[in-house]
LOBADREN-341971 format. One record per residue (C-alpha): residue number from 1; x, y negated, z. Coordinates in Angstrom, 3 decimals, decimal comma, padded with zeros to 6 digits, always signed. Example, Ala and Ser with C-alpha at 12.3 -4.5 7.8 and 13.67 -1.06 7.14 Angstrom:
2
(1 (+012,300 +004,500 +007,800))
(2 (+013,670 +001,060 +007,140))
***
This chain:
389
(1 (+022,090 +010,242 +021,542))
(2 (+024,828 +009,691 +018,944))
(3 (+023,670 +008,264 +015,323))
(4 (+024,034 +011,674 +013,217))
(5 (+021,975 +013,440 +015,960))
(6 (+019,154 +010,430 +015,618))
(7 (+019,129 +010,403 +011,794))
(8 (+019,007 +014,257 +011,408))
(9 (+016,006 +014,113 +013,758))
(10 (+014,159 +011,443 +012,028))
(11 (+014,672 +013,547 +009,051))
(12 (+013,106 +016,691 +010,421))
(13 (+010,348 +014,191 +011,530))
(14 (+009,803 +013,106 +007,977))
(15 (+010,208 +016,834 +006,753))
(16 (+007,399 +017,908 +008,964))
(17 (+005,129 +015,018 +008,153))
(18 (+005,608 +015,539 +004,283))
(19 (+004,844 +019,109 +004,660))
(20 (+001,624 +018,619 +006,852))
(21 (+000,334 +015,827 +004,515))
(22 (+000,652 +018,251 +001,399))
(23 (-001,114 +021,036 +003,434))
(24 (-003,920 +018,636 +003,934))
(25 (-004,030 +017,511 +000,703))
(26 (-003,067 +013,929 +001,878))
(27 (-006,127 +013,838 +004,412))
(28 (-003,597 +013,765 +007,178))
(29 (-001,140 +011,048 +005,460))
(30 (+002,553 +011,498 +006,193))
(31 (+002,700 +008,191 +008,030))
(32 (-000,363 +009,282 +010,371))
(33 (+001,332 +012,381 +011,259))
(34 (+004,911 +010,555 +011,700))
(35 (+003,270 +007,882 +013,741))
(36 (+001,813 +010,599 +016,016))
(37 (+005,239 +012,511 +016,372))
(38 (+006,798 +008,995 +016,989))
(39 (+004,419 +007,905 +019,691))
(40 (+004,128 +011,421 +021,557))
(41 (+007,924 +011,383 +021,747))
(42 (+008,471 +007,871 +023,012))
(43 (+005,935 +008,082 +025,575))
(44 (+007,107 +011,613 +026,930))
(45 (+010,791 +010,428 +026,718))
(46 (+011,561 +013,161 +024,450))
(47 (+012,871 +010,371 +022,061))
(48 (+015,123 +007,817 +023,547))
(49 (+013,886 +004,154 +022,784))
(50 (+016,699 +003,160 +020,849))
(51 (+016,257 +006,313 +018,345))
(52 (+015,734 +004,226 +015,447))
(53 (+018,120 +001,746 +015,665))
(54 (+020,809 +004,074 +016,589))
(55 (+019,994 +006,321 +013,539))
(56 (+021,507 +003,065 +011,321))
(57 (+018,153 +003,497 +009,356))
(58 (+016,374 +001,031 +010,910))
(59 (+019,034 -001,762 +010,120))
(60 (+019,085 -000,465 +006,486))
(61 (+015,468 -000,596 +006,233))
(62 (+015,274 -004,249 +007,127))
(63 (+017,954 -004,912 +004,606))
(64 (+016,640 -003,307 +001,892))
(65 (+012,813 -004,308 +002,196))
(66 (+013,016 -007,158 -000,065))
(67 (+014,538 -004,673 -003,124))
(68 (+011,571 -002,474 -002,326))
(69 (+009,299 -005,265 -003,027))
(70 (+010,914 -006,145 -006,239))
(71 (+010,388 -002,648 -007,669))
(72 (+006,868 -002,646 -006,435))
(73 (+006,736 -005,851 -009,037))
(74 (+008,593 -003,815 -011,991))
(75 (+005,417 -001,253 -011,631))
(76 (+003,115 -003,825 -012,689))
(77 (+002,172 -003,609 -016,474))
(78 (+000,233 -007,026 -017,431))
(79 (-001,169 -005,094 -020,649))
(80 (-002,837 -002,670 -018,143))
(81 (-003,870 -005,577 -016,059))
(82 (-005,284 -007,323 -019,003))
(83 (-007,046 -004,070 -020,142))
(84 (-008,633 -003,687 -016,783))
(85 (-009,221 -007,137 -015,442))
(86 (-012,606 -006,389 -014,300))
(87 (-011,215 -004,070 -011,957))
(88 (-008,524 -006,387 -010,845))
(89 (-011,336 -008,738 -010,044))
(90 (-013,449 -006,442 -007,898))
(91 (-010,191 -005,117 -006,065))
(92 (-009,383 -008,871 -005,413))
(93 (-012,787 -009,171 -004,071))
(94 (-012,785 -006,398 -001,836))
(95 (-009,691 -007,749 -000,045))
(96 (-011,243 -010,972 +000,027))
(97 (-014,296 -009,136 +001,754))
(98 (-012,199 -007,939 +004,553))
(99 (-010,575 -010,864 +005,094))
(100 (-014,026 -012,864 +005,061))
(101 (-015,692 -010,111 +007,559))
(102 (-012,904 -010,311 +009,830))
(103 (-012,285 -014,447 +009,854))
(104 (-016,114 -015,122 +010,573))
(105 (-017,605 -012,084 +012,917))
(106 (-014,119 -010,508 +013,739))
(107 (-012,997 -013,731 +015,630))
(108 (-015,971 -013,854 +017,716))
(109 (-014,728 -010,407 +018,969))
(110 (-011,208 -010,306 +018,707))
(111 (-008,313 -012,347 +019,381))
(112 (-007,325 -014,453 +016,094))
(113 (-003,893 -012,616 +016,160))
(114 (-005,516 -009,169 +016,163))
(115 (-007,747 -010,397 +013,210))
(116 (-005,025 -011,431 +011,129))
(117 (-002,774 -008,518 +011,535))
(118 (-005,813 -006,409 +010,720))
(119 (-006,426 -007,977 +007,537))
(120 (-002,899 -007,586 +006,490))
(121 (-003,128 -003,803 +007,527))
(122 (-006,869 -002,826 +006,247))
(123 (-005,906 -004,360 +002,994))
(124 (-002,702 -003,714 +002,451))
(125 (+000,233 -001,092 +002,885))
(126 (+003,749 -001,083 +004,445))
(127 (+004,685 -004,259 +003,149))
(128 (+002,007 -006,148 +004,573))
(129 (+002,520 -004,185 +007,808))
(130 (+006,132 -005,332 +008,013))
(131 (+005,308 -009,083 +007,118))
(132 (+002,891 -009,146 +010,172))
(133 (+004,755 -007,444 +012,311))
(134 (+007,673 -009,374 +011,773))
(135 (+006,003 -012,344 +012,788))
(136 (+004,083 -010,826 +015,708))
(137 (+007,580 -009,666 +017,005))
(138 (+008,985 -012,992 +016,678))
(139 (+005,883 -014,225 +018,808))
(140 (+006,739 -011,847 +021,558))
(141 (+003,543 -010,545 +020,748))
(142 (+004,119 -006,741 +020,998))
(143 (+000,635 -005,309 +020,883))
(144 (-000,144 -007,430 +018,076))
(145 (+002,560 -005,728 +016,106))
(146 (+001,628 -002,236 +017,214))
(147 (-002,101 -002,979 +016,140))
(148 (-001,272 -002,634 +012,367))
(149 (+000,929 +000,294 +012,730))
(150 (-002,064 +002,202 +014,355))
(151 (-004,492 +000,778 +011,562))
(152 (-002,112 +001,844 +008,642))
(153 (-001,738 +005,447 +010,430))
(154 (-005,622 +005,726 +010,560))
(155 (-006,875 +004,068 +007,261))
(156 (-006,162 +007,065 +005,124))
(157 (-008,490 +009,098 +007,529))
(158 (-011,354 +006,722 +006,726))
(159 (-010,297 +005,841 +003,319))
(160 (-009,779 +009,261 +001,578))
(161 (-012,912 +011,052 +002,682))
(162 (-015,074 +007,845 +001,824))
(163 (-013,690 +007,599 -001,390))
(164 (-013,828 +011,297 -002,429))
(165 (-017,761 +011,191 -001,559))
(166 (-018,154 +008,063 -003,764))
(167 (-016,100 +008,975 -006,679))
(168 (-017,933 +012,502 -006,898))
(169 (-021,183 +010,586 -007,441))
(170 (-019,789 +008,481 -010,234))
(171 (-017,997 +011,701 -011,827))
(172 (-021,855 +013,173 -011,818))
(173 (-022,922 +010,265 -013,424))
(174 (-020,187 +010,476 -016,221))
(175 (-020,856 +014,265 -016,555))
(176 (-024,695 +013,851 -017,052))
(177 (-023,738 +010,859 -019,410))
(178 (-021,616 +013,744 -021,400))
(179 (-023,993 +016,177 -021,528))
(180 (-026,834 +013,932 -022,733))
(181 (-024,599 +011,968 -025,350))
(182 (-024,770 +008,530 -023,941))
(183 (-020,826 +009,237 -022,999))
(184 (-018,283 +010,221 -025,341))
(185 (-014,537 +010,627 -025,269))
(186 (-012,917 +007,349 -026,008))
(187 (-009,899 +007,222 -028,337))
(188 (-006,878 +007,082 -026,463))
(189 (-005,168 +003,719 -025,408))
(190 (-001,959 +003,865 -027,313))
(191 (+001,016 +003,357 -024,825))
(192 (+002,748 +000,353 -024,664))
(193 (+005,750 +000,188 -026,987))
(194 (+008,910 -000,199 -025,444))
(195 (+012,392 -000,401 -027,162))
(196 (+014,634 +002,584 -026,149))
(197 (+016,751 +000,077 -024,265))
(198 (+013,916 -000,766 -021,700))
(199 (+016,268 -003,797 -020,020))
(200 (+018,593 -006,185 -021,535))
(201 (+021,107 -005,601 -019,066))
(202 (+024,331 -004,610 -019,995))
(203 (+025,012 -000,554 -019,024))
(204 (+027,311 -001,554 -016,254))
(205 (+024,223 -002,800 -014,073))
(206 (+022,108 +000,008 -014,868))
(207 (+024,356 +002,350 -012,499))
(208 (+023,171 +002,757 -008,715))
(209 (+025,604 +000,074 -007,458))
(210 (+024,805 -002,378 -010,590))
(211 (+021,037 -001,622 -010,078))
(212 (+021,130 -002,376 -006,559))
(213 (+023,437 -005,502 -007,157))
(214 (+020,927 -007,099 -009,371))
(215 (+017,939 -006,415 -007,482))
(216 (+019,495 -007,797 -004,525))
(217 (+020,151 -010,756 -006,420))
(218 (+016,736 -011,057 -007,140))
(219 (+015,848 -010,892 -003,586))
(220 (+018,209 -013,735 -002,585))
(221 (+016,752 -015,947 -005,230))
(222 (+013,440 -015,240 -003,413))
(223 (+015,007 -016,208 -000,159))
(224 (+016,312 -019,684 -001,855))
(225 (+013,038 -020,071 -003,284))
(226 (+011,175 -019,634 -000,265))
(227 (+013,515 -021,720 +001,709))
(228 (+012,675 -024,856 -000,819))
(229 (+008,982 -024,483 +000,202))
(230 (+010,185 -024,463 +003,950))
(231 (+008,741 -020,901 +004,422))
(232 (+005,349 -021,790 +002,761))
(233 (+005,844 -019,313 -000,030))
(234 (+006,595 -015,953 +001,860))
(235 (+010,012 -014,495 +000,504))
(236 (+008,378 -011,252 -000,136))
(237 (+005,527 -012,959 -002,078))
(238 (+008,201 -014,585 -004,159))
(239 (+010,093 -011,459 -004,691))
(240 (+007,235 -009,515 -006,157))
(241 (+006,485 -012,315 -008,647))
(242 (+009,763 -012,103 -009,669))
(243 (+009,636 -008,245 -009,997))
(244 (+006,606 -008,939 -012,099))
(245 (+008,165 -011,866 -014,345))
(246 (+011,471 -009,722 -014,793))
(247 (+009,769 -006,392 -015,911))
(248 (+007,541 -008,429 -018,496))
(249 (+010,626 -010,299 -019,912))
(250 (+012,711 -007,121 -020,105))
(251 (+015,164 -008,253 -017,728))
(252 (+014,488 -005,398 -015,270))
(253 (+012,985 -002,154 -016,626))
(254 (+009,892 -000,611 -015,434))
(255 (+010,069 +001,302 -011,850))
(256 (+013,718 -000,279 -011,546))
(257 (+014,784 +001,740 -008,542))
(258 (+013,309 +005,134 -009,481))
(259 (+016,150 +007,631 -010,426))
(260 (+019,044 +005,802 -008,840))
(261 (+020,624 +007,916 -006,032))
(262 (+019,808 +005,394 -003,114))
(263 (+015,899 +004,872 -003,645))
(264 (+014,491 +007,984 -001,522))
(265 (+016,703 +006,916 +001,264))
(266 (+015,605 +003,206 +001,170))
(267 (+011,793 +004,364 +001,301))
(268 (+012,344 +006,026 +004,523))
(269 (+014,329 +003,517 +005,638))
(270 (+011,800 +000,718 +005,360))
(271 (+008,875 +002,910 +006,559))
(272 (+010,593 +003,391 +010,070))
(273 (+010,439 -000,542 +010,372))
(274 (+006,827 -000,183 +011,541))
(275 (+007,577 +002,601 +014,131))
(276 (+010,017 +000,061 +015,888))
(277 (+007,398 -001,452 +018,263))
(278 (+005,660 +002,104 +019,688))
(279 (+009,073 +002,729 +021,528))
(280 (+008,252 -000,199 +023,771))
(281 (+004,284 -000,060 +023,936))
(282 (+002,706 +001,306 +027,025))
(283 (+000,057 +003,729 +026,736))
(284 (-002,420 +001,656 +028,828))
(285 (-001,425 -001,038 +025,890))
(286 (-002,592 +001,628 +023,320))
(287 (-005,609 +002,391 +024,918))
(288 (-006,800 -000,974 +025,141))
(289 (-006,037 -001,286 +021,100))
(290 (-009,049 +001,363 +020,610))
(291 (-012,128 -001,033 +020,743))
(292 (-010,376 -003,490 +018,446))
(293 (-009,392 -000,740 +015,909))
(294 (-012,960 +000,391 +015,493))
(295 (-014,240 -003,161 +015,397))
(296 (-011,587 -004,043 +012,579))
(297 (-012,183 -000,983 +010,486))
(298 (-016,026 -001,277 +010,917))
(299 (-016,001 -005,079 +009,476))
(300 (-013,274 -004,348 +007,189))
(301 (-015,242 -001,249 +005,726))
(302 (-018,626 -003,574 +005,683))
(303 (-016,290 -006,348 +003,746))
(304 (-015,211 -003,870 +001,314))
(305 (-018,281 -002,417 +000,370))
(306 (-020,386 -005,678 +000,338))
(307 (-018,120 -007,624 -001,845))
(308 (-016,844 -004,870 -003,925))
(309 (-020,572 -004,203 -004,758))
(310 (-021,512 -008,020 -005,414))
(311 (-018,343 -008,170 -007,753))
(312 (-019,228 -004,982 -009,828))
(313 (-022,553 -006,169 -010,200))
(314 (-021,785 -009,333 -011,821))
(315 (-019,068 -007,345 -013,887))
(316 (-020,760 -004,280 -015,087))
(317 (-019,672 -001,694 -012,803))
(318 (-021,489 +000,712 -011,232))
(319 (-022,023 +000,595 -007,328))
(320 (-020,193 +003,780 -006,734))
(321 (-017,467 +002,917 -009,211))
(322 (-017,016 -001,030 -007,958))
(323 (-017,053 +000,580 -003,783))
(324 (-014,287 +003,245 -005,007))
(325 (-012,046 +000,302 -006,210))
(326 (-012,670 -001,699 -003,219))
(327 (-011,905 +001,325 -000,778))
(328 (-008,164 +001,740 -002,544))
(329 (-007,261 -001,121 -000,339))
(330 (-007,174 +001,778 +002,422))
(331 (-004,767 +003,743 +000,789))
(332 (-003,308 +002,610 -002,344))
(333 (-001,228 +004,796 -004,833))
(334 (-000,736 +007,888 -005,023))
(335 (-004,196 +008,351 -003,235))
(336 (-005,997 +006,559 -005,998))
(337 (-004,111 +009,177 -008,682))
(338 (-005,160 +012,228 -006,379))
(339 (-008,728 +011,372 -005,686))
(340 (-009,683 +010,651 -009,364))
(341 (-007,966 +013,768 -010,585))
(342 (-009,579 +016,081 -007,770))
(343 (-013,058 +014,255 -008,418))
(344 (-012,862 +015,194 -012,208))
(345 (-011,486 +018,835 -011,503))
(346 (-014,502 +019,424 -008,946))
(347 (-017,254 +017,859 -010,972))
(348 (-016,521 +018,442 -014,600))
(349 (-017,108 +022,430 -015,741))
(350 (-015,210 +022,168 -019,244))
(351 (-011,784 +021,217 -020,017))
(352 (-013,729 +018,132 -022,215))
(353 (-015,787 +016,999 -018,995))
(354 (-012,748 +016,959 -016,917))
(355 (-011,022 +014,795 -019,167))
(356 (-013,719 +012,423 -019,990))
(357 (-014,432 +011,906 -016,223))
(358 (-010,719 +011,183 -015,800))
(359 (-010,028 +008,975 -018,609))
(360 (-013,309 +006,650 -016,989))
(361 (-012,103 +006,832 -013,553))
(362 (-008,154 +007,156 -013,302))
(363 (-007,096 +003,894 -015,134))
(364 (-009,616 +002,002 -012,857))
(365 (-008,566 +003,470 -009,652))
(366 (-004,769 +003,168 -010,479))
(367 (-005,069 -000,663 -010,888))
(368 (-007,390 -001,137 -008,001))
(369 (-004,454 +000,241 -005,984))
(370 (-002,023 -002,626 -007,458))
(371 (-004,394 -005,032 -007,416))
(372 (-005,644 -004,236 -003,650))
(373 (-002,420 -003,078 -001,583))
(374 (+000,261 -004,241 -003,865))
(375 (-000,576 -007,674 -005,282))
(376 (-003,646 -009,072 -003,313))
(377 (-002,790 -008,209 +000,172))
(378 (+001,161 -009,137 -000,322))
(379 (+000,073 -013,138 -001,228))
(380 (-002,608 -012,954 +001,358))
(381 (-000,931 -011,567 +004,380))
(382 (+002,490 -013,826 +003,308))
(383 (+000,105 -016,824 +003,842))
(384 (-002,012 -015,512 +006,991))
(385 (+001,342 -014,523 +008,913))
(386 (+002,362 -018,141 +009,417))
(387 (-000,876 -018,495 +011,662))
(388 (+000,276 -015,890 +014,124))
(389 (+001,765 -017,351 +017,201))
***
């Protein structure tokens, strides 16, 4: 297969996956649909084993993954986290709940390597999967590398309906509070004051090439700092911290890669990384992973619920809101946005009710996604991945 045919076929797969995801309102995520297509294609020999590397997208993804992590850091507003500090703590508690349940009960039922990869995948997104997958492949553990891919593909099917049900309960509570007068519309929080110039960098470094150059330097710095710690601090964790710090100091603008010509292609390229092991995994290996998948999801969700409820009780959140915050680790943004808006529109019966419900739920859920998937999971995975061998 020639590179252009491989590239075009992959673009078709993503087009179909995105279409189905939109039609099902993200119940079937594009990641899930793409996983199924790649899996069927590889197992039926419809796709050649070297489809991904032949397309040239796989090496691109491996090159730019650190840059995407710096970008994720620039999505994080420290001011918003200050306002939602309780939400952040509940999100962190939920991720710790996943880790504790799987590390205690899970290790009695599963191999430690599966436990470590499950913690990363259930609590995080693509970046966490890539971190543990890279370590597993370096250790020659193909099935361990595939395990988090399957979790990542399926977790939306569990997280979306569960969160939807729970957020409806919270939305009903808020609506009833609006009607009895105990809950009123809050004054809108003023947007962060930013200068017209969002970055202190010269205009020459705000072009597509200039932005990629600067972000590339940040990744190189992260690699250097990781080397100083002999790898104890993962490069990706440092890259995330640098992204947060450089946004806060005005060196990098918020959402630094948004709007540049290469961003969409870069995102597609890093997503392809996680499908690589599917090409070389046997069908029998996949069947053997079904029971570990069930155990990992069961323990992970139990850990989320228990620890989120406990943290919510201590911090003054209702049980439904706390659990919904914890469950955001199963999908992150934009699922947190979509589910919050749907709950408000489905439960609120007037424009005022809808707006108040959304104002109460949406900021918490958006911060929840960042606290679980983007921050805590990347930190935790960066530490745990080194124990896969």
